[in-house]
N, C-alpha and C positions, 0 to 999 in steps of 0.2 A: 503493498501498500503506498501510494507515494507519504511522505508526510503534510502534507496541506490538505488532504482528507482526512489525517486524525479528527477524530469529533471532539469537540468542546463541548458536554453536556449532548446534544442533541446536533450542532452543526458543527461540520469542516472545518477548518482552520480558512482555507481560502474564500468560503461565502464571509466570516467575519471582512476579509480584503476589500472581496468585491462590494462591501454594502457601505462601505471606511468612504470608498472612490464612487459608487453614487451618489454617500453623503453629503461628496465633494462635488456635485457636478461631471462629474466623469463620466461619463454614459458610452463609452467606446472602449471596450474593455478586452485587453492584448493577456495573450497569455505565451509565454516562451517554457515550456515542458520541454522533456526528454524523454529517452526511455522509460515502457514503463507506469509513465504518468498521465496516461490516457484516460483516467477516473474522472482528473482533473477537468477534462474537459464536459465528457460524459454527464459528470453531475451536471451540467449545465444547460443541459439540453432537458426535452421530452421523454419519460418513458412511459411511453405507450401503452404495454407488458404493466410493467406495476400501478399504475395509471383506472386500469384496468380493474385488477386482481385486488385495490382498496376500494374501488368506488361502492359509496355508499354503508363503509365499513366506519366505527368512530375513525377508524388509521386517518379519512381524506381529511381533516385537518393539517396532516402533518404536510401536507403539497404545499397549502399557503401561501408560507415563507417563501419557497424558495419561485415559485407562479410568481411571486410578485416583482423579485428580483429578476427572472426571466423575461417578465411585463418592460422594465425599465432601462435594459440595458442590448447592446451589439456586441455577440463572442466576438473571438478571432483567437485562434492559437498556428504559433508554426513553435519550430523544434532545434532547438539548443545539439546537434550532436556530437558536441566535445567540451567537456566541461572545461572551462576554461576561463574561469571565475566571472565574479558579477557585470566587469565590465565586459564578456565577449556574450554574456545575457542577454546585455541592452540594446547591443550592436546587433547580432540577431533578431531582434523585436524591431529595426528600422523602417520595417515596411511596412507593418502591425502598424507605425508611427506615424510616418511622413513628415512632412514640415511642421508638424505641431507641436510646443510646445507639449509637457504629459507627466504622469504619473508615475511613479515607481514603490511599487511594495511587497515585503517579501514577507509570506503571509505566515512564518513564523516568528517574524514576532509581533502578538497581538498584543493593539493597543486600546484599550480601555480608556473613555472619557466621560466626564459628569454631564458636559456642552458637547461643543465644537467635536468634531474627531480630529484625531492626528492631523489627516491630508486637508480638513477645513481649512485651518489652524496657516495649514503652510499656502494655501492656494491663494487665500487672504493677503499673505506676505506678495507672493506671485502677484497679483494680480495692485497689488503699491508700485513694485520696484520689479516687475520684468524684468528677473534673472534664477537664476537657477540658485533651489530651496532644499536645503540639506535640516533632516530632524537629528537632535538632539537634547542627551537625559547627560548629567553628571552619574560617575561609577564608579565605586570604588578603584581605587590609583591601582591595587595591586591586581584588578579587572579589567586593563587597559588593551595587555596585551592582544583581547581578541574582537580591539574595535579598530576603524578609525578613528583619528581623535584630531580636532580641530584645535586651529592656536586664531586668535583674532581679536577684535573690539569691542564692547559691546554700546553699538549704537543705544539698545531705548530695554526695560526690562524684556529678557528672554530673548530678545537680538539679537545676535552676533554678527561685523562684517569679515570674513574667512580670508584673512589671510594667509594660512599656510594648513595644511596637515598629514595626517601621516600613520599609513596603515600598518598597523598594528605590530605601536611600540612597543618596545622594553619601561616597563612601569615608570623605571628613574629617567627617564629620557621625555615622555607623554609628555609634549606643551600644555595641556592643560587634562583638567577630569570631565570634561566633553567629550564625550563620543558618538559616532554616531550610529544612528539606528535604523531599520530598516523600512525607510518613507523618505522620498527624495521626490522631487518635482525641478524638471530638469528641461533643457532650453535643448531646439534638434538639433544645434552647433555641434554638441557634445558628439554626437556619433561622428563628424568628420575630426576629430580629438580624440576619439577611440580610434580606428581606424590607424593612426599615426602613434597609437600611444604601446611603450615596449610591453611585454610580460615583467612582471615583480615579482614577490616573492612567491616563493611555489610554481612558479613558471604561469599563474595566471594572469590575467589582465585585469586589473583593476580600477575601479569605476573612481576610487580616492588619487591614482594619477592622475588621471581628466579632467576633475574637480578640480584639481591644484592648475590644470595651467587657465582654468577659468578664474579661479582665485585669485591669480596672479594680474588680471584684469580687472579686479574686483567684483567678479562677477556673482559672488557668492555669499547667500546670506544663508544662517544658522538660527533653525527654530529651538530653543527650548520649551518644548511642547506641555502644554498642561495635559496630566492623564498618566495615565499609568501601565507601563507596558511590560509584559512579559516573554520569555527566552523560551517558546513550545519547542524550540530545537533540541534544551537538554531537557531527561524527565522530571528532576524540580522542578520546571518552569513549567511546564506541564500541566505537571500536576499540582501546582498553585494555580493555574489559570483554572482549573478545572474547579477547583474548592469556590472561586471565587468567583466564577460565572454561576456557578450552583449556587452560592447563598445571595446574590447580590441581583441575579436575575432569575431566575427559575423558581426557587424556594421558595413553598406562598405563605407566604407570614402567619403565625398563630394568631 
């Protein structure tokens, strides 16, 4: 099973990401998948056989939420035939995006917000400034080696002009404790930059390296978002997210 299809209570991670994008006004949804991940695109399709089987039963109500998503969006997909990193995955998605700014959601980063979702918060920044935006959060310094880390100037509370960024630094060398998480809004010139970006650590094309080229021109902002993020790519994060969603969303108050 693709990790993006792991359910948090009764809804897969990828659906939370799609719903966050829809709430931000992004209705053209493109999936960059790989071998063994057909279940992702199948989920956002009509299963006539299943719907026929549960029609008229008490389980039919479970279809309402996904039907609502299908009615709001257009879905497209392409495959990343080689696992060469996030930058390469984004470049693979160029035919889906065209010459338009676009958002990126990494589904294993589940973000829960009381008000606007993370992508909505970022979209408001993009609409005002018209440049690439990354989502950041403070993480313990000993954990920074798992992230891209920014260096910049705080322009207003929670909004930073990114001057530099480092991919997976040693904690003692990290320029700050603000780590990039799996949400981006990118301007379409990122594709040309990615085409000439040399592979970095582990032979992967890093989106951080491409964003650094934009940052040198003052074209990247960082949003320290309001909300809570769960790293569902790890077992503790997945369990924590499941418990949180169950307690705060699905559990019936006594």
